[in-house]
TORROZA-840538 format. One record per residue (C-alpha): y, z, x; residue in three letters; residue number from 1. Coordinates in steps of 0.1 Angstrom, whole numbers, plus 5000, padded with zeros to 4 digits. Layout:
c2	c3	c1	r	k
Y	Z	X	ALA	NUM
...
This chain:
c2	c3	c1	r	k
5199	5050	5507	MET	1
5163	5039	5497	ASP	2
5159	5014	5464	ALA	3
5150	5044	5442	CYS	4
5185	5063	5452	GLY	5
5206	5029	5449	LYS	6
5191	5026	5413	GLU	7
5197	5061	5405	TYR	8
5235	5058	5412	GLU	9
5240	5025	5397	ASP	10
5223	5042	5364	LEU	11
5249	5069	5365	CYS	12
5276	5046	5371	ALA	13
5265	5027	5338	ALA	14
5263	5057	5318	LEU	15
5296	5065	5325	GLN	16
5308	5036	5305	SER	17
5285	5046	5275	CYS	18
5296	5062	5241	THR	19
5282	5098	5233	VAL	20
5271	5095	5196	VAL	21
5257	5124	5180	PRO	22
5225	5120	5165	LEU	23
5237	5124	5130	SER	24
5264	5096	5132	GLY	25
5242	5070	5156	LEU	26
5231	5049	5122	SER	27
5268	5046	5111	ALA	28
5279	5039	5145	ARG	29
5254	5012	5154	LEU	30
5261	4995	5119	ARG	31
5298	4998	5128	GLU	32
5292	4980	5160	ASP	33
5267	4955	5143	ARG	34
5240	4965	5165	VAL	35
5211	4960	5140	TYR	36
5186	4932	5132	GLU	37
5182	4936	5091	ILE	38
5194	4954	5064	SER	39
5186	4968	5031	ILE	40
5206	4972	4998	SER	41
5203	5012	5001	GLY	42
5193	5037	5019	PRO	43
5156	5043	5025	PHE	44
5149	5066	5056	PRO	45
5110	5060	5050	MET	46
5109	5022	5051	LEU	47
5094	5013	5086	ARG	48
5095	4973	5099	TYR	49
5082	4955	5132	TYR	50
5093	4920	5141	HIS	51
5070	4896	5158	TYR	52
5081	4864	5174	GLU	53
5055	4838	5175	THR	54
5055	4801	5164	ASP	55
5075	4817	5134	SER	56
5091	4850	5129	HIS	57
5069	4875	5111	LEU	58
5080	4908	5095	TYR	59
5057	4936	5087	PHE	60
5072	4960	5064	PHE	61
5058	4993	5054	HIS	62
5069	5024	5030	ASN	63
5058	5054	5047	GLU	64
5073	5078	5017	ALA	65
5043	5096	4999	VAL	66
5057	5094	4963	ALA	67
5088	5071	4965	GLU	68
5086	5033	4957	THR	69
5111	5012	4979	PHE	70
5129	4987	4955	ALA	71
5158	4966	4970	GLY	72
5170	4938	4988	GLU	73
5166	4931	5023	VAL	74
5186	4906	5045	THR	75
5168	4889	5072	LEU	76
5185	4870	5099	PRO	77
5169	4839	5097	SER	78
5178	4814	5069	GLY	79
5143	4802	5068	SER	80
5120	4802	5036	ARG	81
5098	4834	5035	PRO	82
5063	4836	5022	VAL	83
5042	4872	5018	ARG	84
5007	4873	5027	TYR	85
4982	4894	5008	ASP	86
4957	4903	5036	ALA	87
4934	4918	5011	PHE	88
4932	4888	4990	ASP	89
4938	4866	5019	ASN	90
4965	4846	4999	ARG	91
5001	4833	5004	LEU	92
5027	4839	4979	TYR	93
5061	4826	4972	GLU	94
5090	4851	4979	LEU	95
5120	4849	4956	PRO	96
5151	4844	4983	HIS	97
5186	4835	4986	THR	98
5205	4822	5014	VAL	99
5240	4842	5020	ARG	100
5258	4833	5052	ASP	101
5231	4820	5068	GLY	102
5208	4846	5063	LYS	103
5180	4851	5039	THR	104
5177	4880	5012	VAL	105
5148	4888	4997	ILE	106
5139	4912	4968	LYS	107
5106	4936	4980	LEU	108
5091	4964	4960	CYS	109
5067	4985	4982	LEU	110
5049	5013	4964	ALA	111
5041	5047	4985	PRO	112
5020	5036	5016	TYR	113
5022	4996	5006	GLU	114
5028	4973	5032	SER	115
5038	4938	5035	ALA	116
5038	4910	5057	LEU	117
5065	4880	5053	VAL	118
5064	4848	5074	SER	119
5096	4830	5077	MET	120
5086	4793	5076	GLU	121
5109	4765	5082	SER	122
5096	4744	5057	ALA	123
5082	4748	5020	SER	124
5044	4763	5026	CYS	125
5021	4742	5000	PRO	126
4993	4769	5002	GLU	127
5018	4796	4987	ALA	128
5011	4807	4953	LEU	129
5040	4816	4927	PRO	130
5045	4853	4923	ILE	131
5024	4865	4895	PRO	132
5045	4871	4863	ALA	133
5053	4907	4850	GLU	134
5025	4916	4827	LEU	135
5039	4930	4792	ASP	136
5011	4949	4777	LYS	137
4990	4979	4788	ASP	138
4958	4999	4780	MET	139
4949	5033	4791	THR	140
4912	5030	4794	LEU	141
4905	5063	4782	GLN	142
4867	5075	4775	GLY	143
4838	5096	4793	GLU	144
4828	5086	4828	TYR	145
4794	5086	4842	GLN	146
4799	5104	4875	VAL	147
4775	5106	4905	SER	148
4775	5111	4940	TYR	149
4765	5098	4974	ALA	150
4769	5112	5009	THR	151
4775	5086	5038	ALA	152
4738	5089	5050	GLY	153
4724	5084	5015	LYS	154
4747	5059	5003	TYR	155
4740	5038	4980	PRO	156
4719	5060	4965	VAL	157
4735	5081	4941	PHE	158
4722	5115	4925	SER	159
4735	5144	4909	ASP	160
4746	5128	4879	ASN	161
4775	5145	4853	GLU	162
4799	5136	4828	VAL	163
4835	5141	4828	LEU	164
4859	5135	4798	ARG	165
4890	5129	4817	ASP	166
4898	5123	4854	PRO	167
4898	5157	4875	VAL	168
4903	5167	4913	ASN	169
4865	5164	4924	ILE	170
4876	5190	4952	SER	171
4880	5216	4923	LEU	172
4843	5208	4911	LEU	173
4826	5203	4945	HIS	174
4850	5217	4977	PRO	175
4829	5208	5001	GLU	176
4815	5170	4990	PHE	177
4824	5142	5015	SER	178
4812	5109	5006	GLY	179
4816	5086	4979	THR	180
4820	5092	4939	VAL	181
4809	5067	4916	ARG	182
4825	5064	4881	TYR	183
4809	5043	4853	GLU	184
4826	5033	4820	THR	185
4834	5009	4796	SER	186
4859	4993	4774	PHE	187
4863	4968	4745	HIS	188
4886	4939	4741	MET	189
4890	4915	4715	GLU	190
4913	4886	4729	ASN	191
4908	4875	4768	ILE	192
4941	4875	4786	PRO	193
4952	4848	4809	LYS	194
4965	4872	4835	GLN	195
4952	4908	4838	ALA	196
4954	4934	4864	LYS	197
4934	4968	4865	LEU	198
4954	4996	4880	VAL	199
4945	5031	4894	LEU	200
4974	5051	4892	PRO	201
4959	5078	4916	GLU	202
4931	5078	4935	ALA	203
4917	5094	4968	TYR	204
4915	5076	4988	GLU	205
4891	5043	4996	PHE	206
4884	5024	4964	VAL	207
4860	4996	4956	GLU	208
4858	4982	4919	VAL	209
4834	4962	4901	TRP	210
4839	4946	4864	LEU	211
4811	4933	4844	ASN	212
4790	4930	4877	GLY	213
4819	4912	4897	HIS	214
4836	4930	4925	MET	215
4873	4933	4923	LEU	216
4879	4939	4957	GLY	217
4884	4969	4978	SER	218
4918	4994	4988	LYS	219
4923	5016	5016	ILE	220
4954	5028	5002	ALA	221
4977	5026	4971	PRO	222
4991	5009	4952	PRO	223
4951	5001	4939	TYR	224
4958	4970	4917	HIS	225
4932	4946	4911	PHE	226
4935	4911	4895	ALA	227
4908	4908	4866	CYS	228
4915	4882	4843	ALA	229
4887	4859	4852	ASP	230
4862	4888	4847	PHE	231
4871	4901	4816	LEU	232
4850	4892	4782	LYS	233
4851	4896	4747	PRO	234
4833	4929	4735	GLY	235
4824	4958	4759	ASP	236
4835	4953	4794	ASN	237
4817	4976	4822	SER	238
4839	4990	4847	LEU	239
4825	5008	4881	ILE	240
4848	5024	4904	MET	241
4834	5039	4938	GLU	242
4860	5063	4955	ILE	243
4853	5077	4990	SER	244
4871	5107	5007	ASN	245
4870	5117	5043	THR	246
4849	5140	5064	LEU	247
4875	5164	5065	HIS	248
4861	5178	5029	HIS	249
4829	5188	5046	GLN	250
4841	5201	5079	GLN	251
4873	5215	5071	GLY	252
4891	5231	5101	ASP	253
4859	5236	5118	ASP	254
4863	5204	5138	ILE	255
4891	5222	5158	ASN	256
4895	5258	5151	PRO	257
4926	5258	5174	PHE	258
4946	5235	5152	SER	259
4968	5243	5125	THR	260
4950	5241	5091	PRO	261
4956	5211	5075	ALA	262
4961	5206	5037	VAL	263
4929	5191	5020	THR	264
4939	5157	4998	GLU	265
4923	5156	4964	PRO	266
4893	5136	4959	SER	267
4880	5109	4934	GLY	268
4898	5094	4902	LEU	269
4928	5118	4891	LEU	270
4945	5097	4865	ALA	271
4929	5072	4837	ALA	272
4929	5037	4848	PRO	273
4954	5012	4830	ILE	274
4947	4973	4822	LEU	275
4980	4953	4825	TYR	276
4978	4921	4807	TYR	277
5000	4895	4787	HIS	278
5003	4897	4751	SER	279
């Protein structure tokens, strides 16, 4: 018998001792046999995670749900101190946690499509910042938008200016437009808070934001949150938002006529921005 045949026989013999479990009961059986690494406080099928082992333990969490936020506890096997890394801002944040039975329990909140990279540190991390406090006031930035358009080939030269009184799906106005939509508006503030963030509740899908000429940042997926307290000023504030869609809006299904027609996502700003701040 050659090596392949022997390996096959050994595999068949090993399978004889395996338990056959229907797919619908696999999760419960693994939990019963304690064959799992992490646990969460409640069922959430669209939460994904990867565990990387280097000099420390890194956990990458991602919420694949399109509309549901994950908010709950995650129990990790290590009793180390967790910090959360924000790759967009290149900052570390302390992550509130407790230790139970030698395991670390963190509270995690992930909006649809949001990701979090958690590093388990053996000691305190002096570079980590406190998690920003909850902001108790909000102001919806209603008003007219000066809107202009630039295709990828012409960016940053915008044209076809128009005025929109309310956010609207740009794909309904210009179904074949592919490129960047620029929104220009302003809002008034009397008192400047110490902490504030600008939130775009619904946008599709790459977003860049400027406040009073200062770039607040860019995001490729929700949540579209931008810290902005340092750039607010008393009186009128200028806000520019550039939102880019994908080439699919221009090409449609012509790229592959044999594929199943894809659902075209909206374009642009679909809901008014909201400014959250401390009273």
